[in-house]
C-alpha positions, -999 to 999 in steps of 0.1 A, spaced: 321 -277 285 332 -270 321 365 -253 328 393 -277 337 398 -285 374 428 -271 391 432 -302 413 467 -315 410 480 -284 391 509 -263 403 512 -226 407 523 -207 376 549 -188 396 559 -213 423 563 -248 408 566 -264 442 531 -251 454 497 -266 447 474 -243 428 445 -229 447 427 -207 421 427 -198 385 429 -162 373 398 -154 351 418 -130 330 449 -149 320 435 -184 328 467 -195 347 465 -214 380 481 -198 411 487 -206 447 470 -187 475 499 -163 479 498 -153 442 461 -144 440 440 -117 456 404 -107 456 395 -75 437 360 -63 430 345 -97 438 369 -117 416 401 -136 425 428 -124 401 466 -128 399 489 -99 408 500 -93 371 464 -90 359 455 -68 388 485 -45 382 475 -42 345 439 -34 354 448 -8 380 474 7 357 449 12 329 425 30 353 453 52 366 463 62 331 428 75 325 429 95 358 463 110 348 449 120 314 420 137 332 444 154 357 464 169 328 433 182 311 421 197 343 455 213 351 454 230 317 418 241 320 420 256 356 441 286 347 418 294 318 388 291 341 405 314 366 411 340 339 375 338 327 362 343 363 385 372 369 374 388 336 337 383 345 343 398 380 360 430 367 335 433 338 307 432 363 324 459 384 329 480 353 292 477 343 281 487 378 304 518 377 290 528 343 255 530 360 267 558 383 253 591 369 277 617 357 262 643 381 280 624 410 314 632 394 308 669 387 297 678 422 261 688 415 247 656 430 262 663 465 252 699 466 287 714 462 287 751 456 
């Protein structure tokens, strides 16, 4: 069964305009002003807004997780840096500190 033709139909938003396309998401007919092309499909503004809003919600969730994780990552890196310096200082022989290494009399 083929989808019904939009010939003779009116825009879902503007009753006085002839429909030019049908939104594949909500299946309503719209005039040229009410539809836009997005990712290779012609969709209505309401469905486009809903689709983009869902994607942005996912991005906001990721941004919140990243904002919480970055300070922890910074603390870990600082700890590793100072731990490495401490380990390097521990390798210095004790004779350097008591003056026998440098020939002090």
